[in-house]
Phi, psi and omega in degrees: 000137180287130180226172178272007175292134179252124179234185185269001182285133171272316171226135176222116181224148176251127184230134173298129190292323185069286176194179183293326179299315180298319181295314184286317188280323187249307183296317180297317179300319178296315179303315183294321181289320177294319177304315181299317178298315180296316182299315181298321180288325183282323192245348180193131177282333179223081188297131177269194184298319182295318178298321180294323177296318179297314179301313181297321180294314180292321177300317180297318179295316178300314181300316180297317181294316180294319178301315180295319180297312182295322182298327187265358183263151171269121191238136170243162185299335184264001173297153183245127172270129182250117184234128179240131171249109183262143185293336181260008182218113183292335183270122179292153179257125184237133176213164183242135175250123179275114181256138178260339180263141176286146181220148176268005179276122178269320180223147165221103191241137176245124179244155162248189180301116180229167182275169177304324183300317181292318178298319181293320178297321177296319179298315180298315178299316183298320179299311181298314181297313184289326176298317178295314181299312181293321180295320184283319190250346187226029182292337178291330177276327183231076186282359183251123181299323179294323178294318177301313181300318180294315180302313183291319180295315178301313179301319183297324179288324176296313178301315180301315181296318180292323177293317179297321177297313179295320180299322182283325191248000172285159181231166179067201180258020181283158174286157157241153196235138171245129170239127177241120180242151177224128178210129181061239178250033186224136169254138178243116180253123179235121178238127182235141177207148174290135181201164179273173186295324183295314178295321178297316180298317179301312183293317179297320179297320179296315180296321176297319177298318179298317180298324189267346184285149175262350182217099181296330179297319177296321179295320177299315180297320179302313183284336174294329182273346182269162179288322178269090190286305182049038185290335185303316180296316184292313182292332176298316179290322184289320190261333189239135187312057179276113185269330179219146178202139179204158176227131176239152174248108190264127177055028180056032179208341184237121170276130175234115177258132181231120181237133177252132175241129179247154177221000000 
């Protein structure tokens, strides 16, 4: 849940574990790549050979430790991996929560202001993870590998656009939050961020325009010509199977965008 508590986490996410293969092959790779980005930003703007050696050495140690940790745990598909990237600590903190109840939540991620590189790395990780997840558990619904790839790629772009929007319009040192749920043939994307009334009004007006327009292409052209483009929201609805979409302004401080994608 999004709160006004300020902590040292740059990214903090809870991920449905799925299985050991997913953790080792995808989650670990994401951790190592995010670590490299953080290390470069914290310790060197232009890392030389020595910095690269240090990064490679720490990555190798991290990989070995995570591999050993995963090998020794008893894991169920509904267990949650908890990963924190703290701004004052280059090494991410990883722990496992054993869940007894089934949940349709795949991710619950808290971000602060981050660069495009981190959002893109998360998107790449999400594509790999979701392709594996859908292939393993939902192949009866999506028996075509190309269909799985399209569903996951479309979803990743919607998530990316909503994150970029929250990244741009959230304020202060507060988190903004992504929740991704999956049930049946539907993904539910919820992105929440603290924002002022003007930004909330702008976003709500755009969503109202999308609902009321008879020609999304004309609306896209209109916003391409304006200074305030906000094209990501419009093109998400236009290009990717978004069946429902809404934006609310909660307690006069939190924008919450909710997009449903069906396949």
